[in-house]
Wavefront OBJ file of the C-alpha trace (Angstrom):
o trace
v -12.464 19.284 5.181
v -10.698 16.291 6.595
v -8.335 14.257 4.121
v -7.951 10.559 4.693
v -3.921 9.543 3.508
v -3.540 5.604 2.746
v -0.015 4.838 2.511
v -0.011 2.223 -0.393
v 4.396 1.450 0.108
v 4.515 -2.235 0.242
v 2.394 -2.375 -3.026
v 5.616 -0.621 -4.483
v 7.614 -2.689 -2.715
v 6.047 -6.385 -3.909
v 5.905 -5.050 -7.510
v 9.386 -3.781 -7.048
v 10.443 -7.518 -5.886
v 8.861 -9.479 -8.912
v 5.781 -10.179 -7.023
v 1.801 -10.068 -7.186
v 1.222 -6.240 -6.174
v -0.772 -5.885 -2.687
v -2.139 -2.291 -3.157
v -5.261 -1.371 -1.489
v -7.409 -0.654 -4.737
v -6.859 -4.659 -5.335
v -8.600 -5.375 -1.662
v -11.987 -7.024 -1.878
v -14.455 -7.724 0.553
v -17.740 -10.377 0.753
v -21.179 -9.458 1.520
v -24.359 -11.193 0.904
v -26.688 -9.883 -0.948
v -30.191 -11.161 -1.546
v -30.689 -11.822 -5.360
v -34.091 -11.540 -7.384
v -35.407 -14.647 -6.131
v -34.779 -13.118 -2.312
v -31.186 -16.274 -2.014
v -28.576 -14.859 0.091
v -25.541 -14.801 -2.340
v -21.833 -14.048 -2.093
v -20.846 -10.606 -4.038
v -16.922 -9.481 -3.814
v -16.646 -5.665 -3.902
v -14.158 -3.197 -3.888
v -12.844 -2.006 -0.483
v -12.724 1.403 -1.575
v -15.958 1.091 -3.461
v -17.227 1.185 0.156
v -14.294 3.312 1.835
v -15.933 5.349 4.966
v -14.190 8.878 3.869
v -15.221 10.387 0.847
v -11.706 12.350 0.229
v -8.683 10.166 0.420
v -5.419 10.215 -1.159
v -3.444 6.976 -2.222
v 0.106 7.412 -2.019
v 2.488 5.130 -3.206
v 5.951 5.988 -2.593
v 6.518 8.363 0.749
v 8.778 10.494 -1.505
v 5.537 11.887 -3.143
v 3.865 13.000 0.034
v 4.270 16.374 -0.026
v 3.571 16.809 -3.628
v 0.253 15.306 -3.102
v -0.374 17.114 -0.008
v 0.300 20.296 -1.947
v -1.517 19.030 -4.964
v -4.952 18.349 -2.928
v -4.121 21.807 -0.815
v -4.496 23.508 -4.245
v -7.796 21.979 -5.537
v -8.881 23.107 -2.297
v -8.185 26.058 -2.736
v -9.832 25.826 -6.661
v -13.201 24.847 -4.618
v -13.470 26.680 -2.280
v -12.773 30.030 -4.804
v -14.300 28.797 -7.282
v -17.787 27.750 -4.294
v -17.241 31.630 -3.016
v -18.185 32.894 -5.890
l 1 2 3 4 5 6 7 8 9 10 11 12 13 14 15 16 17 18 19 20 21 22 23 24 25 26 27 28 29 30 31 32 33 34 35 36 37 38 39 40 41 42 43 44 45 46 47 48 49 50 51 52 53 54 55 56 57 58 59 60 61 62 63 64 65 66 67 68 69 70 71 72 73 74 75 76 77 78 79 80 81 82 83 84 85
């Protein structure tokens, strides 16, 4: 199992200074899609909705990384045990 780890520390830094949070959770991409009439329409889609990796973790504070990884391993072992029985 491959887990993609996203360190989103920039969001925490900008929120602490009172500025708008630049989090990966807020990122959007622009896509063109055909509507019912067959015309191309601009559509904004959240980046993580089309993220190419199936399993990912978002860590906002780097100091929490060991605990987050431990939790991910715990969940993985629980799934392995569940599917094995």
